[in-house]
C-alpha positions in Angstrom: 0.0 0.0 0.0 2.8 2.4 -0.9 0.5 5.1 -2.1 -1.6 5.2 1.1 -0.5 7.3 4.0 -0.2 5.4 7.4 -3.4 7.1 8.5 -5.4 5.8 5.5 -3.9 2.3 5.9 -5.5 2.2 9.4 -8.8 3.2 7.9 -8.7 0.8 5.0 -10.5 -2.1 6.7 -13.3 0.1 7.9 -13.5 1.6 4.4 -13.9 -1.9 2.9 -16.7 -2.8 5.2 -18.5 0.6 4.5 -18.1 0.2 0.7 -19.4 -3.4 0.8 -22.7 -2.1 2.1 -23.1 0.6 -0.6 -25.3 0.1 -3.7 -23.7 -1.3 -6.8 -24.8 -0.7 -10.4 -23.4 -2.0 -13.7 -23.4 -0.5 -17.1 -21.8 -2.7 -19.7 -18.2 -3.2 -18.6 -18.4 -0.5 -15.9 -19.2 -1.3 -12.3 -20.2 1.7 -10.2 -20.2 1.8 -6.4 -21.9 4.8 -4.7 -19.6 6.1 -1.9 -22.2 8.7 -1.1 -25.0 10.5 -2.9 -22.5 12.5 -5.0 -19.3 10.3 -5.2 -18.8 7.1 -7.1 -16.0 4.6 -7.6 -15.9 3.1 -11.1 -14.3 -0.1 -12.1 -13.7 -0.4 -15.8 -13.5 -4.2 -16.4 -13.6 -5.3 -20.0 -14.6 -8.9 -20.0 -15.2 -8.7 -16.2 -11.6 -8.2 -15.3 -9.7 -5.1 -14.2 -6.5 -5.1 -16.3 -5.0 -1.6 -15.8 -4.1 0.4 -12.7 -6.2 3.4 -13.9 -9.2 1.2 -14.4 -10.4 1.9 -10.8 -11.4 5.6 -10.6 -12.9 7.6 -7.8 -14.6 11.0 -7.9 -13.6 12.2 -4.5 -11.2 15.1 -3.9 -8.3 12.9 -2.7 -8.3 10.7 -5.8 -6.3 9.0 -7.1 -4.5 8.6 -3.7 -7.7 7.9 -1.8 -8.8 5.0 0.3 -11.9 4.3 -1.8 -9.9 2.9 -4.7 -8.0 0.6 -2.5 -11.2 -0.5 -0.8 -12.9 -1.2 -4.1 -10.0 -3.4 -5.3 -10.0 -5.2 -1.9 -13.6 -6.1 -2.4 -13.2 -7.5 -5.9 -12.7 -11.2 -6.3 -9.3 -12.4 -7.5 -9.3 -13.1 -11.3 -8.0 -16.2 -12.9 -4.8 -16.1 -14.9 -6.7 -15.5 -18.2 -4.0 -13.6 -19.9 -1.5 -16.5 -20.0 -1.3 -17.9 -23.5 -2.0 -21.5 -24.0 0.9 -23.7 -25.0 1.3 -23.9 -28.7 1.7 -27.6 -28.6 -1.4 -28.3 -26.6 -3.6 -30.7 -28.5 -6.7 -29.1 -27.2 -8.1 -26.9 -24.5 -10.9 -28.6 -22.6 -13.4 -26.8 -20.3 -12.0 -24.8 -17.4 -11.1 -27.0 -14.5 -12.4 -26.8 -11.0 -9.4 -25.6 -8.9 -10.1 -28.3 -6.2 -9.5 -31.0 -8.8 -6.9 -29.3 -10.9 -3.3 -29.2 -10.2 -2.0 -27.0 -7.4 -1.4 -24.2 -9.9 -4.9 -23.2 -10.9 -5.5 -19.7 -9.5 -8.7 -19.8 -7.5 -11.1 -16.9 -7.4 -13.5 -15.9 -4.8 -17.1 -16.9 -5.4 -19.4 -14.1 -6.6 -22.4 -15.8 -5.2 -21.2 -15.5 -1.7 -20.5 -11.7 -2.1 -23.7 -9.8 -2.4 -22.4 -6.2 -2.2 -18.9 -6.2 -3.7 -18.5 -5.3 -7.3 -18.8 -8.1 -9.8 -15.5 -7.4 -11.3 -12.2 -9.1 -10.6 -8.7 -7.9 -9.8 -6.3 -9.5 -12.1 -3.2 -11.4 -11.1 -1.5 -11.7 -14.4 -1.0 -8.4 -16.0 2.2 -6.4 -16.2 3.8 -5.3 -12.9 2.5 -2.0 -11.5 4.6 1.1 -11.5 3.2 3.7 -9.2 -0.4 4.4 -8.5 -3.0 4.5 -5.8 -3.5 1.3 -3.7 -5.6 -1.7 -4.2 -5.7 -5.3 -3.1 -5.3 -6.8 -6.6 -1.6 -7.6 -7.0 -1.3 -6.7 -10.7 -3.0 -3.4 -11.2 -1.9 -1.3 -8.2 1.3 -1.1 -6.2 0.6 -3.3 -3.2 4.0 -3.5 -1.6 4.2 -5.3 1.6 5.6 -3.9 4.8 7.2 -7.2 5.6 10.8 -6.9 6.8 13.4 -8.3 4.5 16.2 -8.9 6.9 14.8 -11.6 9.1 17.2 -14.5 9.8 16.9 -17.4 7.4 18.5 -20.0 9.7 16.4 -22.5 11.5 16.2 -22.9 15.2 16.1 -26.1 17.2 12.4 -26.7 16.9 12.6 -26.8 13.1 14.7 -30.0 13.2 12.6 -32.0 15.5 12.0 -35.5 14.2 8.5 -36.6 13.1 8.6 -39.7 15.3 7.5 -40.5 18.9 10.0 -41.7 21.5 7.5 -43.4 23.8 5.4 -46.5 23.0 2.1 -45.8 21.2 -0.6 -47.9 19.8 0.1 -46.7 16.3 3.3 -46.0 14.4 3.7 -42.3 13.8 6.9 -42.6 11.8 7.0 -41.4 8.2 9.1 -42.0 5.2 9.2 -38.2 4.6 12.4 -36.3 5.7 12.6 -36.1 9.4 13.6 -32.4 9.5 11.7 -29.3 8.5 13.6 -28.2 5.4 11.7 -29.1 2.2 14.6 -29.4 -0.1 14.5 -27.9 -3.5 16.7 -28.0 -6.5 19.9 -26.3 -7.4 20.0 -22.6 -7.3 16.9 -20.8 -8.4 17.0 -17.9 -10.8 17.3 -14.5 -9.1 13.6 -13.7 -9.8 12.5 -17.0 -8.3 14.6 -16.6 -5.2 13.2 -13.1 -4.7 9.7 -14.2 -5.3 10.0 -17.1 -2.8 11.5 -14.7 -0.2 8.6 -12.3 -0.7 6.0 -15.0 -0.3 7.7 -16.3 2.9 7.8 -12.8 4.4 4.2 -12.0 3.5 3.0 -15.3 4.8 4.9 -14.9 8.1 3.2 -11.6 8.6 -0.2 -13.1 8.0 0.5 -16.0 10.4 1.7 -13.5 13.1 -1.4 -11.4 12.8 -4.0 -14.2 12.3 -7.4 -13.8 10.7 -8.2 -11.1 13.2 -5.3 -8.9 12.2 -4.9 -9.8 8.5 -6.8 -7.0 7.0 -6.7 -5.5 3.6 -3.1 -4.3 3.9 -1.6 -7.7 4.7 -3.8 -9.4 2.1 -2.6 -6.9 -0.5 1.0 -7.7 0.4 0.3 -11.4 0.0 -1.5 -10.9 -3.3 1.4 -8.8 -4.6 3.8 -11.6 -3.6 1.6 -14.1 -5.3 1.7 -12.1 -8.5 5.4 -11.8 -8.4 5.7 -15.6 -7.9 3.5 -16.3 -10.9 5.6 -14.0 -13.1 8.7 -15.9 -11.8 7.2 -19.3 -12.8 6.3 -20.4 -9.3 2.7 -21.4 -9.8 2.2 -23.8 -6.9 3.1 -21.3 -4.1 1.3 -18.6 -6.0 -1.9 -20.6 -6.0 -1.4 -21.4 -2.3 -1.2 -17.7 -1.6 -4.4 -17.0 -3.5 -6.2 -19.7 -1.6 -4.9 -18.2 1.7 -6.2 -14.8 0.8 -9.6 -16.3 -0.2 -9.7 -18.1 3.1 -8.9 -14.9 5.0 -11.6 -13.1 3.3 -14.1 -15.8 3.9 -13.2 -16.0 7.6 -13.4 -12.2 8.1 -16.7 -12.1 6.3 -18.0 -15.1 8.5 -19.1 -17.0 5.3 -21.0 -20.2 6.2 -18.7 -22.3 3.9 -15.5 -21.2 5.6 -13.5 -23.9 7.4 -10.5 -22.9 9.6 -8.9 -26.2 8.9 -8.9 -25.5 5.2 -7.3 -22.1 5.8 -4.7 -23.7 8.0 -3.9 -26.2 5.2 -3.5 -23.4 2.6 -1.2 -21.4 4.9 0.9 -24.5 5.7 1.2 -25.2 1.9 2.2 -21.7 1.3 4.8 -21.6 4.0 6.2 -25.1 3.1 6.7 -24.3 -0.6 8.1 -20.8 0.1 10.5 -22.2 2.7 11.6 -25.0 0.5 12.2 -22.7 -2.5 14.6 -20.6 -0.3 16.9 -23.5 0.2 19.1 -25.7 -2.1 18.1 -29.2 -2.9 17.5 -31.8 -5.6 16.1 -31.0 -9.1 13.1 -33.2 -8.6 12.1 -31.6 -5.3 12.7 -28.2 -6.8 10.3 -28.9 -9.7 7.7 -30.3 -7.4 7.7 -27.2 -5.2 7.4 -24.9 -8.2 4.5 -26.8 -9.7 3.2 -26.7 -13.3 1.1 -24.0 -14.8 -0.9 -26.1 -17.2 -1.8 -29.7 -17.8 -0.1 -31.4 -20.7 -2.4 -33.5 -22.9 -0.9 -36.5 -24.7 -2.5 -38.7 -27.4 -4.4 -41.5 -25.9 -5.4 -43.5 -28.9 -8.7 -45.3 -28.9 -10.6 -45.8 -25.6 -13.5 -48.0 -24.6 -15.0 -46.4 -21.4 -17.7 -47.4 -19.0 -19.5 -44.8 -16.9 -19.2 -45.0 -13.2 -20.9 -41.9 -11.6 -21.2 -38.1 -11.8 -20.4 -35.8 -9.0 -21.3 -32.1 -8.7 -18.4 -29.7 -8.3 -19.0 -26.5 -6.2 -15.8 -24.8 -5.0 -15.1 -21.9 -2.8 -13.3 -20.3 -5.7 -16.3 -19.6 -7.9 -16.3 -22.6 -10.1 -19.2 -25.1 -10.5 -20.3 -27.9 -12.7 -19.9 -31.7 -12.8 -17.3 -34.3 -13.3 -18.2 -37.7 -14.8 -16.0 -40.6 -13.8 -15.4 -43.4 -16.3 -13.1 -46.5 -16.4 -11.6 -48.6 -19.1 -11.4 -52.4 -19.2 -8.1 -52.3 -17.2 -9.6 -50.3 -14.4 -7.9 -47.0 -15.1 -10.1 -44.0 -14.3 -10.8 -41.1 -16.7 -12.8 -37.9 -16.0 -15.1 -36.0 -18.3 -15.5 -32.5 -16.8 -17.9 -29.7 -17.4 -16.7 -27.0 -14.9 -16.8 -23.3 -15.4 -17.3 -20.1 -13.3 -20.7 -20.4 -11.7 -22.6 -21.2 -8.5 -24.9 -23.8 -7.0 -27.4 -23.6 -9.9 -24.7 -24.6 -12.4 -23.5 -27.5 -10.2 -27.1 -28.7 -9.9 -28.0 -28.5 -13.5 -24.8 -29.3 -15.4 -25.5 -33.0 -15.1 -28.2 -32.5 -17.8 -25.8 -30.8 -20.2 -24.5 -32.7 -23.2 -20.9 -34.1 -22.9 -18.7 -31.9 -25.0 -16.8 -34.6 -26.8 -17.2 -35.6 -30.4 -20.7 -36.0 -31.8 -22.2 -37.8 -28.8 -25.6 -36.5 -27.5 -25.1 -38.1 -24.1 -25.6 -36.0 -21.1 -23.4 -36.4 -18.0 -26.2 -38.3 -16.2 -26.5 -40.6 -19.2 -22.8 -41.2 -19.5 -22.6 -42.2 -15.8 -24.7 -45.2 -16.7 -23.7 -45.8 -20.3 -20.4 -46.2 -22.2 -18.3 -44.2 -24.6 -16.0 -45.1 -27.5 -13.4 -42.5 -28.1 -10.9 -42.3 -31.0 -8.1 -39.8 -31.2 -8.4 -39.3 -27.5 -6.2 -36.8 -25.7 -5.5 -37.5 -22.0 -3.7 -35.6 -19.2 -1.5 -37.3 -16.7 -4.4 -37.2 -14.2 -6.8 -39.0 -16.6 -8.7 -35.9 -17.7 -10.0 -36.3 -21.2 -9.6 -33.5 -23.7 -12.3 -32.3 -26.1 -10.3 -31.1 -29.0 -11.5 -31.0 -32.6 -9.6 -34.2 -33.5 -11.4 -36.2 -30.8 -14.3 -38.5 -32.0 -16.7 -40.1 -29.5 -19.8 -42.2 -29.8 -22.2 -43.7 -27.2 -21.9 -47.3 -26.3 -23.3 -49.8 -23.9 -22.4 -49.4 -20.2 -21.7 -52.0 -17.5 -23.3 -52.6 -14.1 -21.1 -52.2 -11.0 -21.6 -55.9 -10.4 -20.4 -56.9 -13.9 -16.9 -56.8 -15.4 -15.0 -54.7 -16.0 -16.3 -52.3 -13.3 -16.7 -55.1 -10.7 -13.0 -55.4 -10.5 -12.8 -52.0 -8.8 -14.6 -53.5 -5.8 -12.4 -56.5 -5.7 -9.3 -54.6 -4.4 -9.0 -55.0 -0.6 -10.1 -51.8 1.2 -6.8 -51.5 3.1 -4.9 -51.5 -0.2 -7.3 -48.8 -1.6 -6.7 -46.6 1.5 -2.9 -47.1 1.2 -3.1 -46.0 -2.4 -5.2 -42.9 -1.5 -2.8 -41.9 1.3 0.2 -42.3 -1.0 -1.4 -40.1 -3.6 -2.2 -37.4 -1.1 1.4 -37.4 0.3 2.7 -37.0 -3.3 0.3 -34.1 -3.9 -1.3 -35.9 -6.8 -4.3 -34.0 -8.2 -7.7 -35.3 -7.2 -8.6 -36.1 -10.8 -6.4 -39.2 -10.7 -9.1 -40.9 -8.5 -6.4 -42.1 -6.1 -8.6 -41.0 -3.2 -11.7 -42.9 -4.3 -12.8 -46.0 -2.4 -15.0 -48.7 -3.8 -16.9 -50.2 -0.9 -19.3 -53.0 -0.2 -21.0 -52.1 3.0 -24.1 -52.7 5.2 -25.8 -49.7 6.7 -26.0 -50.1 10.5 -27.2 -46.7 11.9 -26.4 -43.1 12.4 -23.7 -41.3 14.4 -24.4 -37.8 15.8 -21.6 -35.4 15.3 -21.1 -31.7 15.8 -20.9 -31.1 12.0 -24.0 -33.1 11.2 -25.1 -36.7 11.3 -23.2 -39.4 9.4 -24.0 -42.9 8.4 -22.5 -45.9 10.1 -21.7 -48.9 7.9 -20.0 -52.2 8.3 -17.3 -52.8 5.7 -14.7 -55.6 5.8 -15.0 -55.9 9.5 -14.7 -52.2 10.1 -17.2 -49.6 11.2 -17.0 -46.8 8.7 -18.5 -43.3 9.1 -20.0 -42.2 5.8 -20.4 -38.4 5.5 -22.0 -36.0 3.0 -19.5 -35.0 0.3 -20.9 -31.4 0.3 -23.3 -29.8 2.8 -24.6 -27.1 0.4 -28.4 -27.1 0.7 -28.9 -26.9 -3.1 -27.1 -30.2 -3.6 -28.7 -33.5 -2.6 -25.9 -35.0 -0.5 -27.3 -34.3 3.0 -30.9 -35.1 2.1 -29.9 -38.5 0.6 -27.8 -39.3 3.6 -30.7 -38.7 5.9 -32.9 -41.0 3.8 -30.4 -43.8 3.7 -30.2 -43.6 7.5 -33.8 -44.8 7.7 -32.8 -48.1 6.2 -30.4 -50.0 8.5 -29.5 -53.4 7.3 -29.5 -52.3 3.6 -26.6 -53.7 1.6 -25.0 -51.1 -0.7 -22.2 -51.0 -3.2 -20.7 -47.5 -2.9 -18.2 -45.1 -4.2 -16.7 -42.8 -1.6 -13.8 -40.4 -1.1 -11.4 -41.1 1.7 -11.5 -38.5 4.5 -8.2 -38.8 6.5 -9.1 -39.2 10.2 -8.2 -41.3 13.2 -11.1 -43.6 12.4 -12.4 -45.1 9.1 -14.2 -42.2 7.4 -15.2 -41.5 3.8 -17.5 -39.0 1.9 -20.3 -40.9 0.1 -20.5 -40.0 -3.6 -22.7 -42.7 -5.3 -24.5 -45.9 -4.3 -26.1 -48.9 -6.0 -29.4 -49.9 -4.5 -31.9 -52.5 -5.6 -33.6 -49.7 -7.7 -30.4 -48.9 -9.5 -27.4 -46.6 -9.3 -27.7 -43.1 -7.8 -25.4 -40.1 -7.8 -25.9 -38.7 -4.4 -25.0 -35.1 -5.3 -27.4 -34.9 -8.2 -30.2 -37.6 -7.8 -32.7 -37.2 -5.0 -33.6 -40.6 -3.5 -37.2 -41.4 -3.1 -38.8 -43.5 -0.3 -39.3 -46.4 -2.7 -35.5 -46.5 -3.3 -34.8 -47.5 0.3 -36.7 -50.0 2.3 -36.7 -49.3 6.1 -36.0 -52.5 8.0 -36.0 -53.4 11.7 -32.8 -52.7 13.6 -30.0 -55.1 13.1 -29.5 -57.7 15.9 -26.7 -57.2 18.3 -23.5 -58.7 17.1 -22.2 -61.8 18.9 -19.6 -61.3 21.5 -16.1 -61.5 20.1 -12.6 -60.0 20.4 -12.7 -56.2 20.4 -10.2 -54.6 18.2 -8.4 -51.7 20.0 -8.9 -48.3 18.4 -5.9 -46.0 18.3 -6.5 -43.0 20.5 -3.8 -40.3 19.9 -4.8 -36.9 21.2 -3.5 -35.1 18.1 -6.6 -32.8 18.4 -4.6 -30.9 21.1 -1.9 -30.0 18.6 -4.4 -29.3 15.8 -6.4 -27.0 18.0 -3.3 -24.9 18.9 -2.2 -24.6 15.3 -5.7 -23.4 14.3 -5.9 -21.0 17.2 -2.7 -19.4 15.7 -4.4 -19.1 12.3 -7.4 -17.4 13.8 -5.8 -15.1 16.4 -2.1 -15.0 15.4 0.9 -15.4 17.6 -0.7 -13.7 20.6 -3.1 -16.7 20.9 -0.2 -18.6 22.5 1.7 -15.9 24.3 -0.3 -15.9 27.5 0.0 -19.7 27.9 3.6 -20.0 26.8 6.0 -21.8 29.1 9.0 -20.0 30.4 12.2 -20.7 28.6 15.5 -20.0 30.2 17.6 -17.4 28.4 20.6 -19.7 29.0 19.3 -22.3 26.6 21.9 -22.7 23.9 21.0 -22.6 20.2 20.0 -26.0 18.7 19.3 -27.6 22.1 15.9 -29.0 23.2 13.9 -26.8 25.5 13.3 -28.3 28.9 10.1 -30.2 29.4 7.1 -28.3 30.7 4.2 -29.5 32.8 1.3 -27.7 31.0 -1.8 -29.9 30.8 -1.6 -30.2 27.0 2.0 -31.3 26.9 1.5 -33.6 29.9 -1.4 -35.3 28.1 0.7 -35.7 24.9 3.5 -37.3 26.8 1.3 -39.7 28.6 0.0 -40.8 25.2 3.5 -41.4 24.0 3.6 -38.4 21.7 6.8 -36.9 23.1 7.7 -35.2 19.8 4.3 -33.6 19.7 4.8 -32.3 23.2 8.2 -30.9 22.3 6.8 -29.2 19.2 4.0 -27.6 21.2 6.6 -26.4 23.8 8.7 -25.0 21.0 5.7 -23.3 19.4 4.6 -21.7 22.6 8.2 -20.7 23.5 8.8 -19.0 20.1 5.5 -17.2 20.4 6.5 -15.6 23.8 10.2 -15.3 23.4 11.5 -11.8 23.0 15.0 -10.5 23.4 16.3 -7.2 24.8 18.5 -4.6 23.4 21.6 -3.1 25.0 19.4 -0.9 27.1 17.2 -3.7 28.4 14.3 -2.8 26.2 12.1 -5.5 24.6 12.8 -5.9 20.9 10.3 -7.2 18.3 9.5 -10.8 18.4 11.2 -13.2 15.9 8.2 -13.9 13.7 10.4 -15.9 11.3 11.3 -18.4 14.0 7.7 -18.5 15.1 6.6 -19.4 11.5 9.2 -22.1 11.3 8.0 -23.6 14.6 4.4 -23.5 13.4 5.3 -25.1 10.1 7.2 -27.9 11.9 4.1 -28.5 14.0 1.8 -28.6 10.9 4.1 -31.0 9.1 4.1 -33.3 12.1 0.3 -33.2 12.3 0.1 -34.1 8.6 2.4 -37.1 8.9 1.0 -38.4 12.2 -2.6 -38.0 10.9 -1.7 -40.0 7.8 -0.2 -42.8 9.9 -3.3 -42.9 12.2 -5.6 -43.0 9.2 -3.7 -45.9 7.7 -3.8 -47.8 11.0 -7.5 -47.2 11.5 -8.3 -48.9 8.1 -6.3 -52.0 8.8 -8.4 -55.1 9.3 
């Protein structure tokens, strides 16, 4: 916010809230916001995107260095990277992907449906770098420099090298094949622009973590957006996309949007910090390439394919994309997806299933394809199994196959434990969701309902395990929750189901589609009727037998503390931080504390978790003194490293617990 005075920076958040409540009118490509009865802010957005720094204009006397322009830009959703040219060798360009299922580089945008008062224009993230102009929160049109210090130490303290293992006996193995230290190694030296971009991302993310949602207003968001734009220009799409997701999460949290989840914001911030941290360090070429990510999918010739429809799921993301994805499989069991996803809201997700598949001359809708088959010649396929729809592709409808008949029945023949191991391996490798690695094919018997804080879930017996089946999406305009409630009225019903693994300390999956006696049903699109399910009497009590012990690791303690930091910033831990002697030498382990949290973790055998929590609290409260005995600023860099080490441990330990929970 270089063009704003310190006084106006303090007023920016209040100005954003005030402007959000003002009336908005549109006239062609011009969006006009009434500041008062006589003053207006205009956003000139050809094609719906602001592409120049002078495209935001204000009629007040302080313009162009006024707070209204910055507030208008802060309200605008973040635009996709529409200006980047498509690769010349790409065989085709299919429909726009949903960011949740695309690779980590798709730049998400904020949903317009969830924002009633902000202008329906977007601040771009891909135009030329700004020179000097009044402020805004869009990183490409206005100079949104961050106030983040650039001289913070880059060395890691002791907490950053804590191993991701436990030293006391536990009921589950919490070791991991991942590196046991915090540094996420990257490749040989980055180019100077990439090194500068990674440093800017790290510093901006550190400030956001230090402030938390409560303190990460428009100024800090603008700094992070500018760093994201710089990273995109430097060919670092993965951390840039993580930064955009973080900003979208901050906005949703501050606006108290119903769809906001603190855990999702924490994951986005951890991804941003991890990639930025790794890109600041040397490492192997493969790791370096993984941290940078890829900007576009590459499509390769796939020859001729004979596909069988599996199911169709609606896609409704927090980034303003909606539609459907139809899953198919070939005779060998490889999964392919046929998407129809574009900017839109719940109505598009609900109705896209009745749209024709955009491939060749077929007249099949997505609903039809989920139960039929497809013959494709000249196919183009991405590495994730996404089918292209170029002019050279030919497709024709064909007969489908039932889930109980070959070749689809083979998907259910794989042991559940092997399916879970595959899904967890894919998640650890950051494989895009479109691969289907996280899908589970289950034969289960419905047994009842479990009451949970987030809503009821189905209980089902599957291969000797009690699995909790949850709604894949809680949006009221989709059918997931309603169908789940109807299935709960039919205990004893045997179902063949497709679900998506939900990592947890107990067997848990999100139900996507089921096969009942009346046929196959896509639970996000089809609304089950009473005749589809037959209520039965409660199941008899099972015969006494050996009880399999359930792992009980109190990782929720660590997760709660990390999420508290995301919400309230570093100060959330300062009051409860244990005292750390000033004589503790660098790279030595802090003494054990007796706080209730750490005591409980150590009693459960999670000594590393306890040490990480001690280190996190200590770094939150630790402040040095200058030569005159005055307190100096806290080391936010060390605090961010300690938080990242804790988040990495949580990720690895949760994966181990999930794998153990699904073992029969």
